[in-house]
C-alpha positions as CSV (number, residue, x, y, z in Angstrom):
1,X,11.4,-6.7,-21.8
2,X,13.5,-3.5,-22.9
3,X,10.6,-1.2,-22.6
4,X,9.9,-2.0,-19.1
5,X,13.7,-1.3,-18.2
6,X,13.3,2.0,-20.3
7,X,10.1,2.9,-18.4
8,X,11.4,2.3,-15.1
9,X,15.0,4.4,-16.2
10,X,12.1,6.8,-17.3
11,X,10.4,6.6,-13.8
12,X,13.1,6.6,-11.6
13,X,14.3,9.8,-13.0
14,X,11.4,11.5,-12.5
15,X,11.0,10.6,-9.0
16,X,14.4,10.9,-7.8
17,X,14.4,14.2,-6.3
18,X,11.3,12.4,-3.8
19,X,12.9,9.0,-3.6
20,X,9.7,7.3,-2.7
21,X,9.6,3.2,-2.4
22,X,8.3,1.6,-6.0
23,X,5.3,-1.1,-5.8
24,X,5.5,-2.9,-9.0
25,X,1.7,-3.7,-9.6
26,X,2.0,-7.7,-11.0
27,X,-1.6,-8.3,-10.1
28,X,-2.0,-9.2,-13.7
29,X,1.4,-11.4,-14.5
30,X,2.4,-14.7,-13.2
31,X,5.7,-15.7,-11.2
32,X,7.5,-16.4,-14.5
33,X,7.3,-12.5,-14.7
34,X,7.8,-11.3,-11.4
35,X,11.1,-13.0,-11.6
36,X,11.8,-11.0,-14.5
37,X,11.3,-7.6,-12.7
38,X,13.0,-8.5,-9.6
39,X,16.6,-9.3,-12.7
40,X,15.8,-5.8,-14.0
41,X,16.0,-4.5,-10.0
42,X,12.2,-4.5,-8.7
43,X,12.5,-5.2,-5.2
44,X,8.8,-4.6,-4.0
45,X,5.8,-6.2,-5.3
46,X,1.9,-5.3,-4.9
47,X,-0.9,-7.8,-5.4
48,X,-4.5,-7.4,-5.1
49,X,-5.6,-10.8,-4.2
50,X,-4.7,-12.8,-1.0
51,X,-4.6,-16.5,-2.8
52,X,-3.8,-15.4,-5.8
53,X,-0.7,-14.3,-4.5
54,X,0.4,-16.8,-2.4
55,X,-0.2,-19.0,-5.0
56,X,2.4,-17.1,-6.9
57,X,4.8,-17.0,-3.8
58,X,4.9,-20.7,-4.0
59,X,6.6,-20.7,-7.0
60,X,9.2,-18.0,-6.7
61,X,13.1,-19.0,-5.8
62,X,14.3,-18.5,-2.6
63,X,16.4,-15.7,-3.2
64,X,12.9,-13.9,-4.5
65,X,11.2,-14.1,-1.6
66,X,14.0,-13.2,1.1
67,X,15.4,-10.3,-0.8
68,X,11.6,-8.6,-1.9
69,X,8.6,-7.7,0.0
70,X,5.2,-8.3,-0.7
71,X,2.7,-5.7,-0.6
72,X,-1.3,-6.5,0.0
73,X,-2.9,-3.0,-2.0
74,X,-6.3,-4.7,-2.8
75,X,-9.6,-4.9,-0.9
76,X,-9.2,-7.4,1.9
77,X,-12.3,-9.2,3.0
78,X,-12.7,-10.4,6.0
79,X,-13.0,-14.0,5.3
80,X,-9.7,-13.6,3.5
81,X,-7.8,-11.6,6.2
82,X,-6.3,-14.7,8.3
83,X,-4.6,-16.4,4.9
84,X,-2.6,-12.7,4.7
85,X,-1.5,-12.2,8.0
86,X,2.4,-12.8,8.2
87,X,2.3,-13.5,4.4
88,X,2.9,-9.8,3.2
89,X,5.2,-7.5,4.3
90,X,2.8,-4.6,4.1
91,X,-1.3,-4.8,4.3
92,X,-1.9,-1.7,2.7
93,X,-5.6,-1.4,2.7
94,X,-7.1,-1.6,6.4
95,X,-10.2,-0.1,6.1
96,X,-12.4,-1.0,9.6
97,X,-11.7,-1.5,12.6
98,X,-12.9,-4.9,11.9
99,X,-10.6,-6.0,10.2
100,X,-8.0,-4.3,12.3
101,X,-8.6,-6.5,14.8
102,X,-8.9,-9.7,12.6
103,X,-5.6,-9.4,11.5
104,X,-4.2,-8.5,15.1
105,X,-5.6,-11.5,16.7
106,X,-4.2,-13.7,13.9
107,X,-0.9,-12.0,14.2
108,X,-0.9,-12.5,18.0
109,X,-2.0,-15.9,17.3
110,X,1.3,-16.7,14.4
111,X,3.8,-14.7,17.4
112,X,4.5,-12.1,15.1
113,X,3.5,-8.4,14.3
114,X,2.0,-7.2,10.9
115,X,2.6,-4.2,9.2
116,X,-0.3,-2.4,8.1
117,X,-1.5,1.3,6.3
118,X,-4.9,2.5,7.5
119,X,-6.7,3.2,3.9
120,X,-9.0,7.0,4.1
121,X,-11.7,7.4,1.5
122,X,-11.2,10.9,2.0
123,X,-13.4,11.5,-1.5
124,X,-16.1,9.6,0.2
125,X,-16.6,7.5,-2.7
126,X,-19.4,5.0,-1.7
127,X,-17.5,2.4,-3.8
128,X,-14.8,2.2,-1.7
129,X,-14.1,1.2,1.2
130,X,-11.5,3.1,3.9
131,X,-12.0,5.5,6.8
132,X,-13.8,8.8,6.7
133,X,-11.4,11.4,7.8
134,X,-13.7,11.8,11.2
135,X,-13.9,8.3,11.1
136,X,-9.9,7.6,11.6
137,X,-9.9,10.7,14.1
138,X,-12.2,9.0,16.4
139,X,-11.3,5.2,16.1
140,X,-7.4,5.6,15.8
141,X,-7.0,5.3,19.6
142,X,-8.6,1.8,19.4
143,X,-6.4,0.8,16.3
144,X,-3.3,1.7,18.7
145,X,-4.6,-0.8,21.1
146,X,-4.6,-3.7,18.9
147,X,-1.1,-5.0,20.1
148,X,-0.7,-7.5,16.8
149,X,-0.7,-4.5,14.1
150,X,2.0,-2.2,14.1
151,X,0.5,0.9,11.8
152,X,3.5,3.0,9.7
153,X,1.3,5.0,8.0
154,X,-1.7,5.5,5.8
155,X,-3.1,4.7,2.3
156,X,-5.2,6.5,-0.1
157,X,-6.7,5.8,-3.5
158,X,-7.8,8.5,-5.0
159,X,-11.3,9.1,-7.5
160,X,-10.4,8.5,-11.4
161,X,-11.9,11.3,-12.7
162,X,-9.9,14.1,-11.0
163,X,-8.8,17.1,-11.5
164,X,-5.4,17.8,-11.6
165,X,-6.5,20.8,-8.5
166,X,-9.1,17.9,-6.5
167,X,-5.6,15.7,-6.5
168,X,-4.3,17.6,-4.5
169,X,-6.5,19.1,-2.4
170,X,-7.2,15.3,-2.2
171,X,-3.8,14.0,-1.2
172,X,-2.6,17.2,0.7
173,X,-6.0,16.0,2.7
174,X,-4.3,12.9,3.6
175,X,-0.9,14.4,4.4
176,X,-2.8,16.7,6.6
177,X,-4.3,13.5,8.2
178,X,-1.3,11.7,8.7
179,X,0.4,14.8,10.6
180,X,-2.6,15.0,12.7
181,X,-2.5,11.6,13.9
182,X,1.3,12.3,14.6
183,X,0.8,15.1,16.8
184,X,-2.7,14.5,18.6
185,X,-1.9,10.3,18.9
186,X,1.8,10.5,19.7
187,X,2.6,8.4,17.5
188,X,5.5,8.1,14.7
189,X,4.7,7.0,11.3
190,X,6.6,6.7,8.5
191,X,4.7,5.6,4.9
192,X,1.8,7.3,3.0
193,X,1.2,5.1,0.5
194,X,-0.8,7.1,-2.5
195,X,-0.3,7.4,-6.0
196,X,-0.8,5.5,-8.8
197,X,0.4,6.0,-12.6
198,X,-1.8,8.4,-14.0
199,X,-1.4,10.6,-10.2
200,X,1.9,9.8,-8.8
201,X,3.7,13.0,-10.0
202,X,0.9,14.9,-7.6
203,X,0.6,12.3,-4.9
204,X,4.6,12.7,-4.4
205,X,4.6,16.6,-4.5
206,X,1.9,15.9,-1.6
207,X,4.2,14.1,0.5
208,X,3.7,10.1,-0.7
209,X,6.0,8.3,0.7
210,X,4.9,4.9,-1.9
211,X,3.7,4.7,-4.8
212,X,1.6,2.1,-6.5
213,X,3.1,1.8,-10.1
214,X,1.3,-1.0,-13.0
215,X,0.5,0.6,-16.9
216,X,3.3,3.0,-16.3
217,X,5.5,0.5,-16.0
218,X,4.5,-1.7,-17.8
219,X,3.0,-0.7,-21.0
């Protein structure tokens, strides 16, 4: 655990001017390790798979459940959406109007409003889901009509093999989309989730408010 503490301190020193939320990616760890990371100081945990995350949550002490925020950062299949609603503080990966509607309907059934981010695939990678920049502009009014979700902002995953110049371009474009959505549709957004272990510094320079870190913390 000493190396995780040192890694955490190092990351915090690097991001201090930006003060983003660090989501610790715990998808490869069991509940016992989450408990240890909580004791170090982590409070936001990111999981990729709904069922795996729910199993871990069942085994966590009440104190940790009460004082932590769990983020769903992986692709959410429509047939798993109902399981996720109400269990996660924030669903990062709302990648279609269809998925947003399912989440909204389930939230209304539960009498809650689910926090979400809209995933934007501005690199247009075929293997990744998400709204294209053009789609989000045309579909956003329909997303706004859904009463069971609260759109906090946008989310992006950059391609793995990207130059720094290209990363600046892609992340900068996400920030532009975020700004245009607010001005065009008179909505107040607060979060941009982008940047992982390999590219979080560039993401922060371009406006990220949430970074999702795994390898750099737990190596």
